[in-house]
C-alpha positions as CSV (number, residue, x, y, z in Angstrom):
1,X,111.4,111.4,129.3
2,X,113.3,108.2,130.1
3,X,113.8,106.4,133.4
4,X,117.3,107.8,133.7
5,X,115.8,111.3,133.6
6,X,113.3,110.5,136.3
7,X,116.1,109.1,138.5
8,X,118.0,112.3,137.9
9,X,114.9,114.3,139.0
10,X,114.8,112.4,142.3
11,X,118.5,113.2,142.8
12,X,117.8,116.9,142.1
13,X,114.8,116.8,144.5
14,X,117.0,115.2,147.2
15,X,119.9,117.6,146.4
16,X,122.4,114.7,146.4
17,X,125.3,114.0,143.9
18,X,125.3,110.7,142.1
19,X,127.9,109.2,144.4
20,X,125.8,109.8,147.5
21,X,122.6,108.7,145.7
22,X,124.2,105.4,144.7
23,X,125.4,104.8,148.2
24,X,122.0,105.7,149.6
25,X,120.1,103.2,147.5
26,X,122.8,100.6,147.9
27,X,124.2,100.2,144.4
28,X,127.7,100.7,143.0
29,X,128.6,104.2,141.8
30,X,129.6,102.8,138.4
31,X,126.1,101.1,138.0
32,X,124.4,104.5,138.5
33,X,126.9,106.2,136.2
34,X,126.2,103.7,133.4
35,X,122.4,104.3,133.9
36,X,122.7,108.1,133.9
37,X,125.0,108.1,130.9
38,X,122.5,105.9,129.0
39,X,125.0,103.0,128.7
40,X,122.7,100.6,130.5
41,X,119.1,100.5,131.4
42,X,118.4,100.2,135.1
43,X,117.5,96.7,136.3
44,X,114.3,96.1,138.2
45,X,116.4,95.6,141.3
46,X,117.9,99.2,141.0
47,X,114.4,100.6,140.4
48,X,113.0,98.8,143.5
49,X,116.0,100.1,145.6
50,X,115.2,103.6,144.5
51,X,111.5,103.1,145.3
52,X,112.3,101.5,148.7
53,X,114.7,104.3,149.7
54,X,112.5,107.1,148.5
55,X,109.0,105.6,149.2
56,X,107.3,108.9,148.5
57,X,108.0,108.4,144.8
58,X,105.2,107.0,142.7
59,X,106.4,103.7,141.4
60,X,104.3,104.0,138.2
61,X,105.8,107.4,137.5
62,X,109.3,106.0,138.1
63,X,108.8,103.0,135.8
64,X,106.6,104.5,133.0
65,X,106.5,108.2,133.5
66,X,102.7,108.1,134.1
67,X,101.1,110.2,136.8
68,X,102.8,112.5,139.3
69,X,106.2,112.1,140.9
70,X,104.8,111.9,144.4
71,X,102.8,108.8,145.3
72,X,99.7,110.8,146.4
73,X,98.7,114.1,147.8
74,X,99.0,112.6,151.3
75,X,102.6,111.6,150.6
76,X,103.3,115.0,149.1
77,X,102.5,116.6,152.4
78,X,104.9,114.2,154.2
79,X,107.8,115.5,152.2
80,X,109.4,118.5,154.0
81,X,110.7,121.6,152.2
82,X,114.3,120.2,152.3
83,X,113.1,117.0,150.5
84,X,113.3,114.6,153.3
85,X,110.4,112.1,153.8
86,X,108.7,112.9,157.1
87,X,106.2,110.2,158.2
88,X,103.3,111.4,160.3
89,X,103.4,110.6,163.9
90,X,99.9,109.1,163.6
91,X,100.5,106.8,160.6
92,X,99.4,103.3,161.3
93,X,102.0,100.6,161.3
94,X,100.8,97.9,158.9
95,X,102.3,95.3,161.1
96,X,100.5,96.4,164.2
97,X,97.3,97.7,162.7
98,X,94.7,98.6,165.3
99,X,92.0,97.0,163.1
100,X,93.2,93.5,164.0
101,X,91.4,91.7,166.7
102,X,93.6,90.0,169.3
103,X,92.3,86.6,170.3
104,X,91.2,86.6,173.9
105,X,92.5,83.1,174.5
106,X,96.0,84.5,174.3
107,X,95.3,87.0,177.0
108,X,93.8,84.7,179.7
109,X,95.6,84.5,182.9
110,X,96.4,81.0,184.2
111,X,96.5,80.5,187.9
112,X,99.6,78.9,189.2
113,X,99.3,75.5,190.7
114,X,99.8,75.2,194.5
115,X,103.3,74.6,195.6
116,X,103.8,71.0,196.1
117,X,106.7,69.4,197.9
118,X,107.9,66.7,195.6
119,X,110.4,64.3,197.0
120,X,113.5,64.5,194.9
121,X,115.3,61.4,193.8
122,X,118.6,60.9,195.4
123,X,121.4,60.5,193.0
124,X,124.4,58.5,194.2
125,X,127.7,59.1,192.5
126,X,130.6,56.7,192.6
127,X,134.1,58.0,192.0
128,X,136.8,55.4,191.0
129,X,140.4,56.2,190.9
130,X,142.3,54.1,188.3
131,X,146.0,54.1,188.8
132,X,148.1,54.1,185.8
133,X,151.5,52.5,185.7
134,X,154.5,54.8,186.2
135,X,155.9,55.9,182.9
136,X,159.6,55.6,182.3
137,X,161.8,57.2,179.7
138,X,163.0,54.7,177.2
139,X,164.9,56.9,174.7
140,X,166.0,60.5,174.1
141,X,166.9,61.7,170.6
142,X,168.7,65.0,169.8
143,X,168.6,66.3,166.3
144,X,171.4,68.6,164.9
145,X,171.2,71.1,162.1
146,X,173.5,69.0,159.9
147,X,170.7,66.3,159.7
148,X,172.4,64.0,162.2
149,X,171.1,62.8,165.6
150,X,172.2,61.1,168.7
151,X,170.2,58.6,170.7
152,X,170.5,58.2,174.5
153,X,169.0,55.3,176.4
154,X,168.8,55.1,180.2
155,X,170.9,52.4,181.9
156,X,168.9,49.5,183.2
């Protein structure tokens, strides 16, 4: 049995057509089609996407065909009758494992310092108005669509 056949078995177990399976694992439909039609062998990236999406599948079985399809007996019980992976409510989260000890120094309360009236430094601001000279029109040009123009200058 080849890896393409094992991928096909996962699709049958999940009861999904190739188009949906490809979309679910995050690969192009053509990539999956080439794998299933034995045109290409699946890359490690495709295999890992299948395993990450369907984590109940035994990776060694998926890669080499050794062992059972389900990762373990515990994982097999987590797969419902309709094929969906159902994690237990009491599974430990590996990130927040209860076996880790939390350092007590991070949990100490620090008393607030007494309120102190500190004299604030007075900031003085100076605003200067700089007058600019009055602007005067020196020239007006009007351009026409025949590429000519006229210039107007105010009388002095």
